[in-house]
N, C-alpha and C positions, 0 to 999 in steps of 0.2 A: 437459644441462643442466639436470633437471627438481631442482631443488636446497629446501629443505626450510626455509633461509636467509631473513631479511627481505631485500630489497632498498628500502636507503633513498635515495628521489629525493627533492631538494629543488626546485623550482622558485619564484623570487621574481620578482614583478610579469609574472604570465602576466595575457595579456589575452586570450579568448577569444570569436572573432566567428562565431556560427551563420548561414549564409542556409538557408533555406528553400528548397525545391527546389518546394514546393506553392505557392507566393507570390513576391511580390519583395521582400517586406518583409527587411528586416537586424536583429537585435537585438543588441548588443555591451553586453558584460557586462565588466569588469575587477575581477579577484580576487588578492587576495595568500593563497598558498596553499601546502600543501607537502601532496603525493601521497607515499601510502606503496603500495608491492606486494606482497603478502603469497603466497607461495607455498603448497603443497598440506597442507604439513604442520599441519594442524588449520584453516585458514583458508582461500580462496580469495582473489583477489581477483575482483571480482566487480563486471560494469560491464552497463548491462541498454540500449537502446534499438529502439527501433521505426520500419518501415521507414526505415532512415537506415542511410549507407553514407558512405566517404569521399569520392566525387567529390559529396556536398553540403557538405559541412562545408569551412571555411578557417579556420586558424589564422593567427592576425597575429603580426606577430615583434616588436610591439613589447611591450615591460617595464615595467614602472613596480614603482618600489619599494615595500614594502609589507613588514608583519610574520609571522613565518611561521603557517599555520595549517594545518590536516589536513581533508582534504575528502575526500568521494566522489562521484565524477564519476556523473550519471543523468539519462536519458534520458529526457523526457517523451512520452507516445504522441499528450499532443491538439494540442500547439506545434510537438516534434519541435526545441526546445530543448535544448543542455545543459546543466543546471543543477548546481549545485555548493551541496553542503550538509554539514551538519556541521560548518559554519566559523559565521563572526559573520556579520550581516547587511550586503549590501554596499550600500556611499553613493557609489557612481558611483569616486571617486580615495582607493582606503580611505589610509589613514594610521594612525602605527601603534597608535591606539587602539583600531581595527578589532580588535585582534586580539591573539593574548598576546605578550610582549618576543620578540623575534628574537634568537637564537644564532648565530653561525655553524655551529657544528657541532652541530648537536640529535643527541640519542640517540633509541636505539629505543623508550625510554619518552615521548619528547616526541608524540609523535602516533600515535592510534588506529591500529586496525588497520580496513583498507580492507570493508566488509562490506554497501555498500549493499545492498538488495532489488530484485531486475533485475525490470521491468515489461514487457518488449518481447521480441520474439522472432526480430528481424532481427538488425543489424551492428550493436554496441556501439560507441561512439567515446571514446576519452583521449589522443586527440594529444598528447605532447609540445611544446612553444613551442621550437624554437631558442633560443640565444641571440644578441646582437645581432651576434657573428660567426659568423655559420650560414655553413657551410661549403658548398659545392657537392652533395658528395657527401648531407649532409645533408638539405638543398632536392633533392634526386634522390629520397631515402625518402621526404618530403616530399610530393610531389608523383607515388605510385607506388602502386598498390596490387597485392595478389595475387592471380597469374590461373590460371584451370586448375585448380583445386582439386581432387581427384581420387581413387577407390579405383582404389590399383593390385590389391592383392591382399588377400583375407580367409580365413578358417577361419570356424568353430566358437567360435575362445577369440581369435582374432587380427587386425588390421584394421592394412592398413600404406597408410596415404595419401601423397599427395605435391601439387606443384604445382608451376609455371612458376617458375624464378630469379629473381629479382629484383636487376639491377645496382645494387653499391655494397649490398649489406644484408650486416651483419655479423649478423644470426641470423632467425628468426620466431618469433612468439609464436604460440600456440593457442590458440582460444578453444572451451568445448562451450557446448552449451546445457544448460541447466538446469530438466529438466521442471519442479520442486517448485516453482521459486522463478518460472518463466516468464521468466527470464535468462539471461546467457552467462557463465562463470566461467572463469577464465586456466584451462588446464590443463597447460601446457607449454611449456619454450623448446626450439629446437634452432638449431644452424649450418649444417642441409644441407636439404635440398629433398625429402627423404622423411622421414613419423615411422611408428614400428610402438608400437601400439598391443597389449601382452600378459598374457594372462590373465585377458580381457574376459569377460563372460555372453554367452554363446551366446545368439543370437537377437535378443540388443540394438540397438535404432537409435539413433544416435548424429547429433547435427549439430553443423556444424564451421564454425567461423572463424579464417583464419590472414591475420595482418598482418606488412610485414619491420621491422626497426629498425635503427638505429646508433645508435655509445655514441661521444662526444664529450665527453670530458672527464669520466667518468663518469655524463653523463648520455646515457637513451635517446630517440632521436626515433624514433618509429611513423610508418609510413606508412599510408595507408586499409585498410580490412577487404577481404577477397575476396568473392566471394560465397557463401553460405553452401552449403553441400553435405551432404545427407542421405546416409549411406550406414549401415549395418549387418554384422554378425558372422552367419553361415550359422546359422540354427537347427537345431535339432536334429530329429531327424525325429520324426513323430506316433507316440506309443506308448496303448498300452489304447484300440485301435480296437474296439467293439462295435455291435453291431446290439440297440438297447436293448429295441424290439416289433416286430411286422411284424404288420399289419392288410391286407387287400385292396385297402385302398386309400391307406395311410402307413407308411413307413419309419421308424423313429426311429435316428440314429447318433449316440455321443458318442464324445467321446476328451479324456486327458488334458491340461490346456495346454501347451503349448513355453516360451514366455515373456511377460510381458505386454506384449511390443511384438509378437506373434507376430499374423498373422491364415492366415485357413486357405480354400483350391480344395478344393473338392469336388469329383469326375467319377465319372461309372455309366457302365456299360458293360451293356446285353442283354445276357443269352440269345443264343445263337447268333449273337450278334455280335460282331466281334475289336476295335473300336474306340469309347476311351473321349468321353465330350461333360463339357465341365464345366455344372457346374449349380448352383454357387452359388460366392459367396464375401464370408465375414463372421469375423468376431470373436469370436464363441464358439467354443466347443465341442459343442455340439448343434444337430442339424439334423435337422429335420422334412422329409422327403421327400415331398410329397403328388402328384405324378402321375407316379405307378405305377402299373403296369396290373396288378388281381386274377392272382393265379396264374401269375407271370413271377418267373423268377431276376435276381439284378443282383450285381455285382462293382460296392463303390464304393472308391475310394483318395482318402487325404485326402495334403495336401502342407500345410505351413509354410510361409510365407514373412514378412519383414519389410522393409514402407516398399516396398518394388518386388518384383511379381513373382516378378523372374528372380534377386532373394537370397532361395532356397527349400531348403529340406533335401533332403541329398544323396539320399535315395529315399523311395520314396512308398508308404505305409503301407495295407494292402487289407482289406478283408471279402468276405465272400460273406452272402446271405441271399436270400431270394425273398419274394413279398406269398403272402398265404395268399389261394387260390384262392378265388371266390364261391360263395354259397352253391346247393345246389341244391335243389328242392320237390319232393315229390312228387304227381305228377300224375292217378295212380290206383290204388287200392287194389281187392282185392277177393278174398274169402277163400273155398276150395274143399272139398274133401274131404280135411280135415287137413292143409291148407294155404293160407298168406297167399302173395299177387301183390302186390308193389309195384312202380310203375314210377316215374319221376322224368327229371326235366329234364336233357338235357344241360349240362355247361358242358365248356368246351373248352380252355380254361387250366388245364388238371389233369393231373394223371395215369392219376384212376380215382375210385372211390366205397370208403366205407365206410356196411355197413349195422348200424346197432342193435335193439337189442329189451330191451325195459322190462322187467326180473323182478320179481319178487313185492314187493322191498324199495323199487320205485321208481329201482331205479339201471339208465342204456341202460347194454348190455354189446356190443361187437363181437360179429356172427355172423358177417362174411363180409366181404371186401374183393375187389373188380375192379380188377386191375393196366390198364385201358385205359377209355377215355373212349365207345366203344360199347356195354357192356355199360349199358342202360337197363331193366334188368328183373329182379326175383329174386320166388323161389320156395321161403318158406320151409316145409319140409315139420315131419311129425311131432309137429302139434297138434292139440290134441283141440276136435275138432268143440261148438259152442255156448259157449266161453271166449272173453273178450277178449283181446287180443293189440296193445299199440303199440312202434312201429318208427318211427326216424326214419334220414333219408341226409346222410352229410357230404361231401364232395370231397376231396380230399390231392394234395400237390404233393410230392415230393422233390426237392431240390437240394443238392448239396453233402452228402447223404447224411444231408441232415434233413430230417422230414417236417413238411409245413404244412396244418393243416388248416382248413378253412373252417369258418364258425356252423353250426350246426345246422338240418335241412331244417324244414319242418313236420310234427309227429306227427300221425299217422294210427295209428287202431285198426280193426282188424280182425277178424272172427270168423269162424273157418272154420263148415260146416256140408255137412251131406251132398247129396253131387250124385248123383243119378238115371242110370242107362247112356243114351245115345243111344236118341231113341226112331226105332224103324222102320217105323214103323205109317205109313198114308198120312194127310196132317196136312187133307184136304179131304174126298176119298172115300174111302172105304169099302170099298167093294165095288163092281165093275165095272155094277149100277143105276143105284149113284147117282150117278157117270162120263157114262152116258149120258142121266140126267136133266140134267144140266147146263145151264149156257147158253151154254158154251162147247161142249158139245156139242151140242146144239141150234141153236147162232149158224154154227158153219162146217162146214157140210155136206160140203165135199169132202172137206177132213179128217176127217170121222170118218166118211167110208165106207174111205178107206183106213184108219183107224186099225184096229191087231191089239192090242184091252187082254190077251190070252192075253201077249203079248211084249213089251207093254211094264213097266216097272220100277218100283214105288214107290219116288222119291228120300228116304230115308232123311236125319234131323238137320234136318226144316224145324221139327219144332212143338218141338227140347229135342236140341242135343250135349252128348253129351260129352268134353271138349279138353285131356286130360291130369289130369280135375280134379278145373276146373274147366266152367260152366254155363253155356251160351248157347243165347238161344231166337230169336239174327238172323241165322243166315244164310242167304248166297243163294247160290242155283244158278247153273254157270257153262256152262263149258267139256266136254264126253267125249270119250271116245277109249278103244275097242276096244285090248286091251292083253293077248295069251295069253288067258288063262283069265279076264280081266277084266274088267267096265267100270267106269275112275274115272272120279267126279265134281267138278270141281273148285268151290271155293265159297269166298265170304268173309263175316267179319264185319262187317255194316252198323254199329256200333258202333266196331269197329278196339278192341277188347276181348284179342278172344283172333286169335291169328293164323289164316291161311289155312290150307286141309285138303284134302282129296283125301278123297273117300268112296270103297272100296274093294268093288264089286260080283262078286259069283260068277256068272259071266255063265249059267253053266246052272243055279241057284235062282235066281236074278235075288234073292239074300238080299245085307244089307249082311254083310262079313266085319272088317272093321276100319278104322280111322284114320288118314290120313297124316298129319302135322302139319310143316307148312310152316318154313321160317326165315323168316319176316315177315308183314306186312299184304297188300299186293299184292293187286290186282286179280281175277289170274288167272283171264281172260278168254278168256285160248287156253291151248290145251293139244294135245301130239302124240305120235305112238309111233312111231319110228322104226325097232322092233325091236330097238336095244337101251338106247335112252336114249327118257326123259319130259322132255318139252320143258314149259315153261309159260313164260306171259307177264310181263315186268315191267317195264312201262312200253318204253322203249327201248332194252331187252336182252332177252335171252330166257333163263332158267336151265334146267340141264338135273342130272336124274340118274339111276344105272342100273336099267333095269326090275329087276333085282336085288334093290334093297333092298324092292321090292311083296313078291317072294317072301318073304323076311328079313320083314317085318309080317305078314304072313299067318300064318307057320310058326309067328312069333313065343309070338301066343294073346293078345297083349296088345290091349286096346280102341283104344289109342292109343298112333300109330307117330313118334317124331321123325325129320324127313328133313333129312339137309342137302344142299347143291348139290355139283354135283360141278366144275362152271363154268359160266361168263355168260359171255354172247356181245353184243360192243356190235352194233346192228345200225341199217340207214338211215331205219326208220320206228318210230312208234310201234308196239310189240308189242300191239293188240287181238283180236288172232285170229292163230292158227295152225294150219297142216293138215302131213300128209308125202303125198307124192308121188314114188313113184322115185326114191331117191336126195338129195330135195329137201328143204330144209324150206322151207315159204310162211308167208313172215311181212307182215299187214298191220295198214293204220288204218280207223279208223271214224271217219268224221266224218257229222255230222249235215248238212249246208247241198251238200255238192259232192261228184264223185265222188273216191276216195283213192286208195291207189297199195302194190302186193304186190311184195315181193319173193320170187325164189327164190334159196337160199342152198345151195351146193354144199357136203354133210357127207362134211368128212376123218376122219380116225381115229375112226369111229363107236367102236367097241370099247373102245376105251380113254378118253383126255379129247378129245369132240368138238370141231373145230373150224368155222369158218362163210365160205363166199365167196360173195361175192354175186354171182348168173351173171344171172338175169333180174328183168325191171322188168313189171308191166303194171296198167292202169288197170283200178279196182273201184268197184263202184257205191258210191254215201254209203249210209250207214247197215247197212254191213255189220257180221255179227258174227262168223261164219265160212264158212270156204270148204271144198267137198267135191269132191274131183277124179274121175270115175267113168270105167272102161276104157272106155268110146266118146269120151272125149279131150273131152267135156263140164265145165263146169263146174257146180257146185249153189250159188249163197252165200243164206246167211240172212241177210234184212236185215229189223231188228225195230227200231222207235225210239220211245219215251213208250209210253204206255196205250193212247189211243185219240185219234180225230181229233179231240174236243171238247176236248181239253188240248192241241195241238199240230200246228201246219199240216206240221209235218214226221212224225207219224205216222205210221210203216209198221209189215209184218208181213205174212213173206210168202216163201217160196220161190222163186229164180229162177233158170231156167236159161241157161248159154251157151254158145255154140260157139264158143274163141277159137282161134286162127289157128296150129299149131305148125309150120308146113312152108314153104319159100317156094321158089322158083322160083330155081335154079341152072347154067346150063349148060344151059338147056331142063327140065332135070330139078326132084321136085319133092323137098326136100333137110330132114331136122330142124334147126331155130332150135336152134342150141347156145348161145347166150347172146344177151345183148339181151334189146330191146323184145320182148313177147306181146302182138299187137293183141286185145283183150274180145273181139272178135268181133259179133254180136245176138244181144237175145236169143231163143231158139227155146222158152219156155214160163214161165209161174209158175202156186202154187201160192196165195190167202191161207190165212193159218194166223195161230191165237190169238195175243194181243198179247206182248209180250217175251218175244219164239224168244230161245236163247241158242248152244245146240252143235248139231252135227250130225254123224252118224256113219253108218257102211251096214258092214252085216254080214249075209251070208248073204239078200239078197235084198229085204232092208230097210233103211229110214231111221229113224235114231232121232235123237227130237229134244227137246230141251231147254227148261224155261220158268223162268223166274225169279219168276213171278207169284204164286208160290203163297207165296213170303215176310212174313212178318209186316210190313216194311217198304213194299209194296207194298199195302196192303190194300185204297185203293182204286180196282184193277186190277179192271174187270168184269167179264174172260175169264182165270180163274184154271185153273190145270192145274198138279196135284200129283204128275204122274208122267212119265220119260221116255218119251214117247210113240213104238212102231213102226210106221211108216208100211207097210205095201206096195209097192214102186216101182212094180210092174204096175196097180198101184191108183189113182195118183195121175193126175188129171187134169189134164193143163197144159192150161192157158190160154193164148194164143197173143198 
């Protein structure tokens, strides 16, 4: 029924009574006018209203005579009254002089088109008054409103709306909200309760009103307007979605607008997760996501919708991007012999690190990259001693095949320099005479009587140790153990610049042979040899490597030889000290103020990759540094803590012998305890020793004892010793 022809309607003597719902007042105005409805072929019939519906309007059936007048009907926002415009001024009961002379059959040129500018957003009202011979059918239409206006179906270019049938209606008039004029325009008429809009722009928001009408003698009588119905066509999918930029704290997304009416839902899913979360509901086409985490990959999806979020694009548009990882910082740097070493801070949310070196033109070039986050150190070799080199480090992350790099770290300058070999001379006493004249020798007389200087070993590296071309003067001696033809002496760097080491000493010549460089900076306070493996303490773990590696290092002729661990085993206590006895590895803890615990672990698969099984437990005295199992069943404890009584009430330094109980009564016989608790037994003797005693070992009737007192970091110790002292066991006078 949508037509471009004008429909002429003449109403003579209409009285319009407007009853306002907001108050009890009523205003009546009578006018004689002619109203013209114009279809869409150029100028639409236009009405506007604000917060107005058919329930609030009553139209009088009284009629008055008057001359024909062309009018537009408009609803004012302030009063809610229906106003008549474009005609002569009302004077109560209009006369023939109020308007132009009436003609029975006016032509199309007699009346102007109705193009009033709407000012409201709710139901317009322009209900025609029935004649004096109002029929029941027209009266029913006057009293009715279209109900249940709804959307039946929609696509990107089509929209089908429907409503409930009004009894007696000849048709229905469809009005659409005009965003430009802020009013409603007549869109079309139909005699059905359903209307299809075709060739509509996708993603377009539309608001409709419907009213029923009946035709009587060429005149249409209109019912009340429906409630407004807001709907929309389906928006197109979002296109050209891209990540404009990414930093460690911000991701910027953009996309092409879908339509003027479209809004957008933004969703995000972090790497490692499977569910998306909505993070934004916006009208623009740029989104700044500042709630991201550094070094994390994200998948974003954006969906367009119009009006209601249920009216959304059919497909989601995805983009993948990662934030840049946080920058690391170079924590230390050091020059070596033709080398430069860098150490940097760990960045967890990354895939690795890139090291750059500055060239002669001032440009930083990548020299190495590490594809893991555990590597925090790099040594650049082949440098010229005395020259200055600049370095920086970046972290990087790879996500979806794209590499994201952090800002650069701090820049450091390193100057390589010559590093002398490990010093093997005595740090304090360069001959026997000076040892005997020392305060230590003169003070600890029982110790001095048992000391055999010719079998004692000068500790290497105390003055200076060359570790893979880097020098240090802060190594601290710890544990000792006899292994094959060698004595092994563990040590750590008190500055934690260099890795912990093992000095390899020829047992026969008592000379330093080579240096084993361990993979870390642990305290290495405990060390043991089980005939196949060298065991080292490492907090609540113990690590092992094959003794064959010691032989390889000696055969290599290298001054430093890097060692990697074969295995690591978790244990029940902290591994302050370790010793081996009869198939068991005994590991215990050093506690300053109370007794500690030592456990015996059965070693399985010793010749391949060893495994430990916790079998025994034993209480040990406080401040234990090392343990030695003797053939007679006794245990000698190295107990030492602090440098003197003046410094701490917990000071102690001495060898203590105990006789534990290894057997129990069973069926009237004494049998060996195969597992469980071993009682320490009573102390059977002790001997006071110089301060800061550490490891103990036994070979060929001599007890060997190490001290850490010669290190520069304990310069305040009053009783120093720079040797691994050999004590003849038979000359030790054990005090009760």
